[in-house]
N, C-alpha and C positions, 0 to 999 in steps of 0.2 A: 487436193489431190493426195493420194496415198503413195508413198514410195514402196513399191513391192519388194525391193531388197530388204526393207525393214520388216515386212510381213514374213519373208523367208527367214530372216534372222530370229524373229520371235518364235516361229515354228521349230527351228533347229535348237534354240535355247531350251524350249519346253521339252523337246525330245531328249536332250542331254540330261535334263533334270530327272525325267521319268525313267531313263534307262539305267540309272544307278541301282545297285542291289538294294531292294526295298524302297525304291523311289516312287513307285506307283501305288495308288490305292483306289478303292471303290467305296461308294456310299458317303463320302465326305470330300469337300474340296481339298482339305489337308488334314494330316494326322501327325501326332508326335510319336516318339519312339515306343510309347506304351500302347499306341493304337487309338488314342483319344482324339476326337476332332479338335482342331485348332484353326485359327485364321491363316490364310495362305501366306501372309507375310510375318507370321509369328516366328521368332528366333528358334523355337523348339520344333518347328515343322520339319519332318524328315521325309514325308511322302505326300503326293498330290494326285488328284485326278486330272484329266485333261484341262478342264476349265481352271482349276487351281494352279496348275503349272503355267498356263498362259498368263494368268493374273500375276503370279509371282515374278515372272520374267518381264512383265509389262511395266514394272516400276521405272525402267530405264528407257522406255520407248514412248511414242505418242499413243494416245488412246485410240486414234483412228486406225493405226496398224494393229492394235489388239482387236478392235471390232472387226476389221476385215479378216484377220486370221481366223476368228471364230466363225464368221460368215462362210469363208472358204471351206473350213472343216465341215460345217453343217451341210454344205452343198455336196459333199462327198459321202455323206452317210444316209442310210435309209430314214424314212420318216420316224420321228421320235426325238431326234436331236442328240447332242453331245452327251449329256448325262446318262440317258438311257443306253446309248451305245457303250460308253465307258463302264457302266455298272452291270451290263449283261453278265450273268453267271459264267458263261462260256468264254468271256473276253480274257485275253492274256496281255501281259505287259509288253511282249514282243509285238503284238498286233497294234497296240496303242502307239508305240514308238515308230513302227513302220508307217502308220497313217500320217503321223506328223512329218516324218522325213520325206515321204512321197509327196505330200502336199507342199512342202518346202521346195522340193525339186521342181514341181510345176510352177510355183511362184517365180523361181529363179529363171526357168525357161521363158516364161512370159516376159519378165523384166529384160532378159537378154535380147529377145526377139523384137519386143515392142517398145522398149525403153522403160525405165523404172516407174514412171507415172502413168503408164498405159493400163488399160483394163486387164485384169487378170483372167486368163483363160483356163478354167478348170472344168474338165468334163464331169457332169453329174455322175455320182456313183463310183468315182475313182478314175484311175488311169486307163 
């Protein structure tokens, strides 16, 4: 069973990482301050895409919470998945952070209403 409060925490931590000035990127999971791609856990990483941010914060949580967080995000996006949505030319940092925060709020509501180990209720396509 997955503790959905952990899923919420992962989503909020990723949002906090990405909302920093220059904290979000496109076209790579992570970048250093010169804009070069680096590993998500590289000490020189200063910006991440959605997947990279989730992976970066997932070091301190269970892999099942990371996997469920990605699944829940995918269920809220149009076909194509997380990388395509993140990398769309019209995408903004604010939209990315908002998606993570809204998804975290749904996870918290589901955990509060049904218990932390209950099934997460996320309407397809968003709130």
